[in-house]
C-alpha positions in Angstrom: 0.0 0.0 0.0 1.4 3.4 -1.0 1.5 6.3 1.4 -1.0 8.2 -0.7 -3.4 5.1 -0.4 -2.9 5.1 3.4 -3.8 8.7 3.7 -6.8 8.6 1.4 -10.3 9.2 3.3 -8.5 10.0 6.5 -10.4 11.8 9.2 -8.6 15.0 10.4 -9.2 17.4 13.1 -7.9 20.9 12.3 -7.9 23.6 15.0 -7.4 27.3 14.3 -7.4 30.3 16.5 -10.6 32.5 16.4 -14.2 31.7 15.7 -15.6 30.8 12.3 -19.4 30.9 11.7 -21.0 27.7 10.7 -21.7 29.3 7.3 -18.0 28.7 6.5 -18.6 24.8 6.5 -19.3 24.7 2.9 -16.0 26.3 2.1 -14.1 23.6 3.8 -15.4 20.4 1.9 -18.3 19.9 4.4 -16.1 19.6 7.4 -18.0 20.0 10.7 -17.1 23.3 12.5 -17.1 23.3 16.3 -16.5 26.7 18.0 -14.8 27.0 21.4 -14.2 30.3 23.3 -11.2 31.3 21.2 -10.8 28.6 18.6 -12.6 26.6 15.9 -12.2 23.0 15.2 -12.8 21.5 11.7 -13.4 17.8 11.8 -14.2 15.3 9.0 -13.0 13.1 6.2 -10.4 14.5 3.8 -10.1 12.8 0.4 -6.2 12.9 0.2 -3.1 15.0 0.7 -4.1 17.4 -2.1 -7.5 18.1 -0.4 -5.9 18.6 2.9 -3.3 21.0 1.3 -6.4 23.0 -0.2 -8.0 23.3 3.3 -4.8 24.4 4.9 -4.4 27.0 2.0 -7.9 28.3 2.5 -7.1 28.8 6.3 -3.9 30.6 5.4 -5.8 32.9 2.9 -8.2 33.8 5.7 -5.2 34.7 7.8 -6.2 32.2 10.5 -3.6 31.0 12.9 -3.2 27.2 12.7 -3.0 25.5 16.2 -3.0 21.9 15.3 -3.7 19.3 12.6 -4.5 15.8 13.9 -5.1 12.7 11.8 -7.8 10.9 13.8 -8.2 7.8 11.6 -7.7 6.3 8.1 
């Protein structure tokens, strides 16, 4: 199994500083958004490394501070 196959359809939890409104969910490939007092957590399946890179790029473009990226399961 290649590394790319192993990462396909993995579930990720991405935490950023600040609060994103639920309306942003559609911009992040349908990831679920959970707001905390000072952070937002995006959770859900990510198709592959390219899709993950796209999500991280959107967060960068929004000038959000990345706190963590955790791969929960494959």
